PyMOL CGO cylinders between C-alpha atoms (Angstrom):
from pymol import cmd
from pymol.cgo import CYLINDER

trace = [
    CYLINDER, 17.56, 2.43, -3.39, 14.07, 2.55, -1.97, 0.3, 1, 1, 1, 1, 1, 1,
    CYLINDER, 14.07, 2.55, -1.97, 13.45, 1.93, 1.72, 0.3, 1, 1, 1, 1, 1, 1,
    CYLINDER, 13.45, 1.93, 1.72, 11.78, -1.27, 2.88, 0.3, 1, 1, 1, 1, 1, 1,
    CYLINDER, 11.78, -1.27, 2.88, 8.82, 0.81, 4.03, 0.3, 1, 1, 1, 1, 1, 1,
    CYLINDER, 8.82, 0.81, 4.03, 8.40, 2.28, 0.49, 0.3, 1, 1, 1, 1, 1, 1,
    CYLINDER, 8.40, 2.28, 0.49, 8.51, -1.09, -1.26, 0.3, 1, 1, 1, 1, 1, 1,
    CYLINDER, 8.51, -1.09, -1.26, 6.12, -2.66, 1.31, 0.3, 1, 1, 1, 1, 1, 1,
    CYLINDER, 6.12, -2.66, 1.31, 3.72, 0.29, 0.67, 0.3, 1, 1, 1, 1, 1, 1,
    CYLINDER, 3.72, 0.29, 0.67, 3.90, -0.44, -3.09, 0.3, 1, 1, 1, 1, 1, 1,
    CYLINDER, 3.90, -0.44, -3.09, 3.17, -4.12, -2.50, 0.3, 1, 1, 1, 1, 1, 1,
    CYLINDER, 3.17, -4.12, -2.50, 0.27, -3.28, -0.19, 0.3, 1, 1, 1, 1, 1, 1,
    CYLINDER, 0.27, -3.28, -0.19, -1.25, -0.79, -2.60, 0.3, 1, 1, 1, 1, 1, 1,
    CYLINDER, -1.25, -0.79, -2.60, -1.13, -3.21, -5.55, 0.3, 1, 1, 1, 1, 1, 1,
    CYLINDER, -1.13, -3.21, -5.55, -1.48, -6.56, -3.90, 0.3, 1, 1, 1, 1, 1, 1,
    CYLINDER, -1.48, -6.56, -3.90, -4.73, -7.37, -5.64, 0.3, 1, 1, 1, 1, 1, 1,
    CYLINDER, -4.73, -7.37, -5.64, -3.02, -6.94, -8.99, 0.3, 1, 1, 1, 1, 1, 1,
    CYLINDER, -3.02, -6.94, -8.99, 0.03, -8.90, -7.85, 0.3, 1, 1, 1, 1, 1, 1,
    CYLINDER, 0.03, -8.90, -7.85, -2.14, -11.85, -6.86, 0.3, 1, 1, 1, 1, 1, 1,
    CYLINDER, -2.14, -11.85, -6.86, -3.25, -12.08, -10.51, 0.3, 1, 1, 1, 1, 1, 1,
    CYLINDER, -3.25, -12.08, -10.51, 0.27, -11.83, -11.95, 0.3, 1, 1, 1, 1, 1, 1,
    CYLINDER, 0.27, -11.83, -11.95, 2.36, -14.01, -9.63, 0.3, 1, 1, 1, 1, 1, 1,
    CYLINDER, 2.36, -14.01, -9.63, 2.45, -17.76, -9.29, 0.3, 1, 1, 1, 1, 1, 1,
    CYLINDER, 2.45, -17.76, -9.29, -0.42, -19.22, -7.12, 0.3, 1, 1, 1, 1, 1, 1,
    CYLINDER, -0.42, -19.22, -7.12, 0.39, -18.67, -3.43, 0.3, 1, 1, 1, 1, 1, 1,
    CYLINDER, 0.39, -18.67, -3.43, 3.45, -16.41, -4.05, 0.3, 1, 1, 1, 1, 1, 1,
    CYLINDER, 3.45, -16.41, -4.05, 1.60, -13.25, -3.07, 0.3, 1, 1, 1, 1, 1, 1,
    CYLINDER, 1.60, -13.25, -3.07, 0.30, -14.92, 0.07, 0.3, 1, 1, 1, 1, 1, 1,
    CYLINDER, 0.30, -14.92, 0.07, 3.88, -16.00, 0.96, 0.3, 1, 1, 1, 1, 1, 1,
    CYLINDER, 3.88, -16.00, 0.96, 5.06, -12.40, 0.49, 0.3, 1, 1, 1, 1, 1, 1,
    CYLINDER, 5.06, -12.40, 0.49, 2.28, -11.09, 2.77, 0.3, 1, 1, 1, 1, 1, 1,
    CYLINDER, 2.28, -11.09, 2.77, 3.29, -13.60, 5.48, 0.3, 1, 1, 1, 1, 1, 1,
    CYLINDER, 3.29, -13.60, 5.48, 6.95, -12.65, 5.21, 0.3, 1, 1, 1, 1, 1, 1,
    CYLINDER, 6.95, -12.65, 5.21, 6.00, -8.89, 5.35, 0.3, 1, 1, 1, 1, 1, 1,
    CYLINDER, 6.00, -8.89, 5.35, 3.79, -9.55, 8.39, 0.3, 1, 1, 1, 1, 1, 1,
    CYLINDER, 3.79, -9.55, 8.39, 6.56, -11.40, 10.20, 0.3, 1, 1, 1, 1, 1, 1,
    CYLINDER, 6.56, -11.40, 10.20, 9.14, -8.76, 9.32, 0.3, 1, 1, 1, 1, 1, 1,
    CYLINDER, 9.14, -8.76, 9.32, 11.27, -11.29, 7.36, 0.3, 1, 1, 1, 1, 1, 1,
    CYLINDER, 11.27, -11.29, 7.36, 10.73, -9.87, 3.82, 0.3, 1, 1, 1, 1, 1, 1,
    CYLINDER, 10.73, -9.87, 3.82, 13.65, -8.08, 2.27, 0.3, 1, 1, 1, 1, 1, 1,
    CYLINDER, 13.65, -8.08, 2.27, 13.66, -5.18, -0.19, 0.3, 1, 1, 1, 1, 1, 1,
    CYLINDER, 13.66, -5.18, -0.19, 15.38, -7.40, -2.77, 0.3, 1, 1, 1, 1, 1, 1,
    CYLINDER, 15.38, -7.40, -2.77, 12.79, -10.23, -2.71, 0.3, 1, 1, 1, 1, 1, 1,
    CYLINDER, 12.79, -10.23, -2.71, 9.88, -7.80, -2.75, 0.3, 1, 1, 1, 1, 1, 1,
    CYLINDER, 9.88, -7.80, -2.75, 11.38, -5.87, -5.69, 0.3, 1, 1, 1, 1, 1, 1,
    CYLINDER, 11.38, -5.87, -5.69, 12.10, -9.08, -7.56, 0.3, 1, 1, 1, 1, 1, 1,
    CYLINDER, 12.10, -9.08, -7.56, 8.53, -10.29, -7.10, 0.3, 1, 1, 1, 1, 1, 1,
    CYLINDER, 8.53, -10.29, -7.10, 7.18, -6.94, -8.34, 0.3, 1, 1, 1, 1, 1, 1,
    CYLINDER, 7.18, -6.94, -8.34, 9.45, -7.05, -11.39, 0.3, 1, 1, 1, 1, 1, 1,
    CYLINDER, 9.45, -7.05, -11.39, 8.46, -10.66, -12.22, 0.3, 1, 1, 1, 1, 1, 1,
    CYLINDER, 8.46, -10.66, -12.22, 4.88, -9.47, -12.15, 0.3, 1, 1, 1, 1, 1, 1,
    CYLINDER, 4.88, -9.47, -12.15, 5.62, -6.69, -14.61, 0.3, 1, 1, 1, 1, 1, 1,
    CYLINDER, 5.62, -6.69, -14.61, 5.51, -3.78, -12.21, 0.3, 1, 1, 1, 1, 1, 1,
    CYLINDER, 5.51, -3.78, -12.21, 7.95, -0.92, -12.29, 0.3, 1, 1, 1, 1, 1, 1,
    CYLINDER, 7.95, -0.92, -12.29, 8.65, 0.85, -9.01, 0.3, 1, 1, 1, 1, 1, 1,
    CYLINDER, 8.65, 0.85, -9.01, 8.82, 4.62, -9.59, 0.3, 1, 1, 1, 1, 1, 1,
    CYLINDER, 8.82, 4.62, -9.59, 10.23, 6.31, -6.45, 0.3, 1, 1, 1, 1, 1, 1,
    CYLINDER, 10.23, 6.31, -6.45, 8.86, 9.66, -7.69, 0.3, 1, 1, 1, 1, 1, 1,
    CYLINDER, 8.86, 9.66, -7.69, 5.42, 8.25, -8.55, 0.3, 1, 1, 1, 1, 1, 1,
    CYLINDER, 5.42, 8.25, -8.55, 2.09, 9.46, -7.32, 0.3, 1, 1, 1, 1, 1, 1,
    CYLINDER, 2.09, 9.46, -7.32, 1.27, 7.82, -3.99, 0.3, 1, 1, 1, 1, 1, 1,
    CYLINDER, 1.27, 7.82, -3.99, -1.82, 9.82, -3.06, 0.3, 1, 1, 1, 1, 1, 1,
    CYLINDER, -1.82, 9.82, -3.06, -3.89, 12.70, -4.48, 0.3, 1, 1, 1, 1, 1, 1,
    CYLINDER, -3.89, 12.70, -4.48, -4.89, 15.60, -2.28, 0.3, 1, 1, 1, 1, 1, 1,
    CYLINDER, -4.89, 15.60, -2.28, -8.60, 15.49, -1.55, 0.3, 1, 1, 1, 1, 1, 1,
    CYLINDER, -8.60, 15.49, -1.55, -10.98, 17.69, -3.42, 0.3, 1, 1, 1, 1, 1, 1,
    CYLINDER, -10.98, 17.69, -3.42, -12.96, 20.47, -1.69, 0.3, 1, 1, 1, 1, 1, 1,
    CYLINDER, -12.96, 20.47, -1.69, -16.41, 19.58, -0.42, 0.3, 1, 1, 1, 1, 1, 1,
    CYLINDER, -16.41, 19.58, -0.42, -15.66, 17.18, 2.39, 0.3, 1, 1, 1, 1, 1, 1,
    CYLINDER, -15.66, 17.18, 2.39, -18.35, 16.37, 4.96, 0.3, 1, 1, 1, 1, 1, 1,
    CYLINDER, -18.35, 16.37, 4.96, -18.90, 18.86, 7.75, 0.3, 1, 1, 1, 1, 1, 1,
    CYLINDER, -18.90, 18.86, 7.75, -16.81, 17.88, 10.70, 0.3, 1, 1, 1, 1, 1, 1,
    CYLINDER, -16.81, 17.88, 10.70, -14.64, 15.59, 8.60, 0.3, 1, 1, 1, 1, 1, 1,
    CYLINDER, -14.64, 15.59, 8.60, -11.28, 17.30, 8.20, 0.3, 1, 1, 1, 1, 1, 1,
    CYLINDER, -11.28, 17.30, 8.20, -9.03, 16.63, 5.28, 0.3, 1, 1, 1, 1, 1, 1,
    CYLINDER, -9.03, 16.63, 5.28, -7.23, 13.70, 6.92, 0.3, 1, 1, 1, 1, 1, 1,
    CYLINDER, -7.23, 13.70, 6.92, -4.34, 11.64, 5.77, 0.3, 1, 1, 1, 1, 1, 1,
    CYLINDER, -4.34, 11.64, 5.77, -4.63, 7.86, 6.28, 0.3, 1, 1, 1, 1, 1, 1,
    CYLINDER, -4.63, 7.86, 6.28, -1.55, 5.67, 6.79, 0.3, 1, 1, 1, 1, 1, 1,
    CYLINDER, -1.55, 5.67, 6.79, -0.51, 2.09, 7.34, 0.3, 1, 1, 1, 1, 1, 1,
    CYLINDER, -0.51, 2.09, 7.34, -2.22, 0.81, 10.58, 0.3, 1, 1, 1, 1, 1, 1,
    CYLINDER, -2.22, 0.81, 10.58, 0.87, -1.18, 11.60, 0.3, 1, 1, 1, 1, 1, 1,
    CYLINDER, 0.87, -1.18, 11.60, 3.52, 1.24, 10.56, 0.3, 1, 1, 1, 1, 1, 1,
    CYLINDER, 3.52, 1.24, 10.56, 5.06, -1.37, 8.20, 0.3, 1, 1, 1, 1, 1, 1,
    CYLINDER, 5.06, -1.37, 8.20, 5.12, 0.91, 5.19, 0.3, 1, 1, 1, 1, 1, 1,
    CYLINDER, 5.12, 0.91, 5.19, 5.01, 4.53, 4.11, 0.3, 1, 1, 1, 1, 1, 1,
    CYLINDER, 5.01, 4.53, 4.11, 1.74, 4.29, 2.19, 0.3, 1, 1, 1, 1, 1, 1,
    CYLINDER, 1.74, 4.29, 2.19, -0.50, 7.35, 2.58, 0.3, 1, 1, 1, 1, 1, 1,
    CYLINDER, -0.50, 7.35, 2.58, -3.93, 8.15, 1.22, 0.3, 1, 1, 1, 1, 1, 1,
    CYLINDER, -3.93, 8.15, 1.22, -6.39, 10.98, 1.15, 0.3, 1, 1, 1, 1, 1, 1,
    CYLINDER, -6.39, 10.98, 1.15, -10.07, 10.98, 0.11, 0.3, 1, 1, 1, 1, 1, 1,
    CYLINDER, -10.07, 10.98, 0.11, -10.67, 12.21, -3.43, 0.3, 1, 1, 1, 1, 1, 1,
    CYLINDER, -10.67, 12.21, -3.43, -14.40, 12.65, -3.01, 0.3, 1, 1, 1, 1, 1, 1,
    CYLINDER, -14.40, 12.65, -3.01, -16.99, 12.78, -0.25, 0.3, 1, 1, 1, 1, 1, 1,
    CYLINDER, -16.99, 12.78, -0.25, -18.01, 9.35, 0.98, 0.3, 1, 1, 1, 1, 1, 1,
    CYLINDER, -18.01, 9.35, 0.98, -15.04, 7.48, -0.52, 0.3, 1, 1, 1, 1, 1, 1,
    CYLINDER, -15.04, 7.48, -0.52, -14.20, 4.41, 1.58, 0.3, 1, 1, 1, 1, 1, 1,
    CYLINDER, -14.20, 4.41, 1.58, -10.86, 4.24, 3.28, 0.3, 1, 1, 1, 1, 1, 1,
    CYLINDER, -10.86, 4.24, 3.28, -8.77, 1.47, 1.68, 0.3, 1, 1, 1, 1, 1, 1,
    CYLINDER, -8.77, 1.47, 1.68, -7.48, -1.50, 3.65, 0.3, 1, 1, 1, 1, 1, 1,
    CYLINDER, -7.48, -1.50, 3.65, -4.00, -2.59, 4.39, 0.3, 1, 1, 1, 1, 1, 1,
    CYLINDER, -4.00, -2.59, 4.39, -3.59, -5.69, 2.21, 0.3, 1, 1, 1, 1, 1, 1,
    CYLINDER, -3.59, -5.69, 2.21, -0.98, -7.15, 4.56, 0.3, 1, 1, 1, 1, 1, 1,
    CYLINDER, -0.98, -7.15, 4.56, -2.89, -6.83, 7.78, 0.3, 1, 1, 1, 1, 1, 1,
    CYLINDER, -2.89, -6.83, 7.78, -6.47, -6.75, 6.28, 0.3, 1, 1, 1, 1, 1, 1,
    CYLINDER, -6.47, -6.75, 6.28, -7.42, -3.78, 8.33, 0.3, 1, 1, 1, 1, 1, 1,
    CYLINDER, -7.42, -3.78, 8.33, -8.37, -0.20, 7.27, 0.3, 1, 1, 1, 1, 1, 1,
    CYLINDER, -8.37, -0.20, 7.27, -5.69, 2.39, 7.04, 0.3, 1, 1, 1, 1, 1, 1,
    CYLINDER, -5.69, 2.39, 7.04, -5.68, 4.67, 10.12, 0.3, 1, 1, 1, 1, 1, 1,
    CYLINDER, -5.68, 4.67, 10.12, -5.78, 8.46, 10.44, 0.3, 1, 1, 1, 1, 1, 1,
    CYLINDER, -5.78, 8.46, 10.44, -2.32, 9.89, 10.68, 0.3, 1, 1, 1, 1, 1, 1,
]
cmd.load_cgo(trace, "trace")
C-alpha cells in the first residue's frame, strides 16, 4: 500500500487533470481535506480511480535535469513546501519554472 504522502503527491501533481474529471467541487473538497490533514489514503485513491487514474508506485516522479543549468544555479531538487507529500521535481531545461503545490497554491521549495 502506498503511503499517504505518496498519494497526496500524486493528487497534487495531477490536480488540474482531476478537476476536469471529477464532479464539480469534488477536487476542491479533496484539497481542503488534504490541507486540514483529514484526507485518508482510501478516499484519495478512490477519487483518483473514479477519475480514471492509475497509481503506479514505481512510476516516474521526476526526471534528472539536463546539463547546461544557469551559472550559480545548482542542480536542485524541489519538494512539497508544507511537507504534506513526497513529490519531488528537478528542472529539465534552463529557465523552466518551478511548479506550484496545488494543495497550498505555493511554489515547491528547494530540498
